[in-house]
Phi, psi and omega in degrees: 000323176292322182295319177300314184299319179299315179293322174300313180298313182296323177291321179288328177291324175294316179297318184290323180291325174293325177300314184288339182275352179298128175301143179290327178199175182235129185247137170248120180266115189243131184229014185301144171229144175239009181218234182293138182245111182289137166299329183290346178310314184299314179288330179294318180297312178302314185292323183290316173307311179294329178293325176298319178289325181293323190248013174053056161234153184272144186222127175233132190263144169189148178239020180268125183290335178292354177281345182273083175217170188290323179294313181292322180290339182294350174273359186239159174258341185204143177244131181251117171267107183253105175051037170297154182222147172051209188273106190245348180236143169275178187290329176296316178296319177300317178299320180298317177294321180300313175302321175307308181292314179298340173279008179099007184268183189237154173234140173238123175249134175242134173050251191287008169309331180273005178244042193217138173048061186295330183277348179265099188302312178311318181288326180295326180285328173303308176297310182108318176211151181243148186297135179250308179195173174202155180270189177289164175302131185210172179257140172211179179264129176258135178241137174275119183250359180207114181262007185277356185264146185293147180092353181255358186305321185255008183275138175301158172309313179213154181203154178277144179208141181253133183191185173260113188263113176291132159268147181240162173282192183291159174301135183266352182202146175280156171099010179289139185251112185271143187248312190232142173229155170240165181260108184292333182291348180271354180219168184270118181280349183280119174292125187294343179269000181251124177289319180283134180292146180249164182252147178276190169272343183083214189296331185245099188237091178282156176227356176205136186203167176213165179190158168273131187217129172047042179092349180232205188223148184218136177228133178231135180230118182283348178285159174125019183285321191268137178303326189288346181301319189279000165261004177268123186294326181293319178294317177299325175294323176292324179289324177296320181302316177292321176293323177301310186295313180297326180285311191249347181073012180248173174101356177289140173281000000 
């Protein structure tokens, strides 16, 4: 009898442990590049894995485009493009990603995700705006303009930040909800490696936004060029808010 009781107790402990260990959601981290390869990808992968452990979501990293297919993606709730660049998916893989979002799933783009797949119109609308140019790394003031989004609860109204500040082209789709903007007057917008003068974005220069798109959800954050960015707790808290919302649709105030 005692043997049976011990066996039952061990069984319930095993079941309870597995129940508590179940991930909240599943994320596919994709880092393929066909252009510039950011050094910060290495730190970003490590930081996002740690974020998964901290917030109990499963994250799987890969940079093989053949993983972007219906069968493989069906196991995930959100796909994260971490500093991907240029043309990384063929037409069949693009179709699979479109079906993934259309099924109600989520997308998160970090930094150079906006420097990816310019000729794929659906993707440019998914991201919202595409990279145009950037100056050297510099410090400016970042301002929070919408606090309803998860991950911004403990972020100051404004803060100094050093990064590679992307300027973006026009909106590819209406309905983008902007979260963060930067002050162009605090830094030199001219890339030192370009002879022809460039235009900034003016008084309104967004660097993070979200929107619902084609049945799913999309969040983009332009920060993250420098490896040190991914050791910043506030930045990772902002990213988790975007990942959580994109994966679940939850968290809005």
